[in-house]
C-alpha positions in Angstrom: -7.2 -10.3 -10.0 -6.8 -6.8 -12.2 -4.3 -5.0 -14.0 0.1 -6.5 -15.0 1.9 -4.1 -13.4 -0.1 -6.1 -9.6 2.1 -9.2 -10.7 5.4 -8.0 -11.6 7.8 -9.0 -8.2 5.3 -8.9 -5.6 4.8 -12.2 -2.9 2.8 -14.8 -3.6 -0.3 -14.6 -2.4 -2.9 -11.6 -1.3 -3.4 -9.4 1.3 -7.3 -8.8 1.6 -8.6 -5.4 3.6 -12.3 -4.8 2.6 -14.2 -3.5 5.5 -16.5 -5.1 6.8 -16.4 -8.2 5.0 -17.0 -6.4 1.3 -16.0 -8.2 -1.9 -12.7 -6.7 -2.9 -13.2 -4.7 -6.2 -10.3 -3.6 -6.2 -6.0 -5.3 -6.5 -3.8 -3.1 -5.4 0.1 -3.1 -5.5 1.8 -1.5 -2.6 6.3 -1.4 -2.9 8.3 -0.7 0.5 11.1 1.2 -0.9 13.3 -0.4 2.3 12.7 -3.6 1.7 12.7 -4.0 -2.0 9.3 -5.9 -2.1 5.9 -6.1 -2.7 2.4 -7.2 -2.3 -0.7 -7.6 -3.9 -4.0 -6.0 -1.9 -6.9 -7.1 -2.3 -9.5 -3.7 -1.1 -12.3 -1.5 -2.3 -12.6 2.2 -3.0 -14.3 3.2 0.6 -10.8 1.0 2.3 -9.0 4.2 4.2 -5.2 4.4 2.9 -3.9 3.8 6.6 -5.7 0.8 6.8 -4.1 -0.3 3.3 -0.6 0.7 4.5 -1.0 -1.1 8.6 -2.0 -4.1 6.3 1.6 -3.8 3.8 3.5 -3.3 6.4 2.4 -6.0 8.3 3.8 -8.0 6.2 5.9 -5.6 4.3 7.8 -4.0 7.0 7.1 -6.3 10.5 9.9 -4.7 12.0 8.4 -2.0 12.3 6.6 -0.7 15.4 5.9 2.7 14.6 4.0 3.1 11.1 4.2 7.3 11.3 7.3 6.9 10.7 6.5 6.1 6.3 4.5 7.9 4.5 2.4 6.6 1.2 3.1 7.8 -2.1 1.0 7.5 -4.5 2.5 8.4 -8.0 5.3 10.0 -6.8 3.1 12.6 -4.1 2.8 11.6 -0.6 -0.4 11.5 0.7 -0.8 13.3 3.6 -4.0 12.2 5.0 -3.9 8.9 5.5 -7.9 8.9 7.0 -9.3 9.2 3.0 -10.2 6.3 1.0 -7.9 4.9 -1.4 -10.6 6.7 -4.3 -10.4 9.8 -2.4 -6.5 10.3 -2.8 -6.5 9.3 -6.6 -6.0 5.5 -6.8 -7.9 3.3 -9.8 -8.1 -0.2 -9.5 -4.6 -1.9 -10.1 -2.5 1.6 -8.4 1.0 1.0 -7.1 1.6 2.7 -4.4 4.7 2.9 -3.0 5.8 3.2 1.6 9.0 4.9 2.1 10.5 6.4 5.7 9.8 10.3 5.9 13.5 10.7 7.2 16.5 10.3 4.1 18.7 8.1 4.3 22.9 8.5 4.1 24.4 6.9 1.4 27.5 4.5 1.6 
């Protein structure tokens, strides 16, 4: 595991999202705004944003069936093309990505 931010307020264990069984070289922190929770995801720089999102949502937001209703943010900006690899999207080892609903919800 690398990067101190990856150890802050995360669930125990690490999700693995590696294509074709390749060894993981990055550990990302993925946080879901709706759940106020985070997980660590092991992956490679060539893992797609979509694959990482699906794995994280399956663990953090298992009741959500339509993943397209959620977006991924990196450094505060939405990643519009989820077919990009994490590296192409600008992520680095130990980056934090956010999952949030596309629709704003009223505060009561």
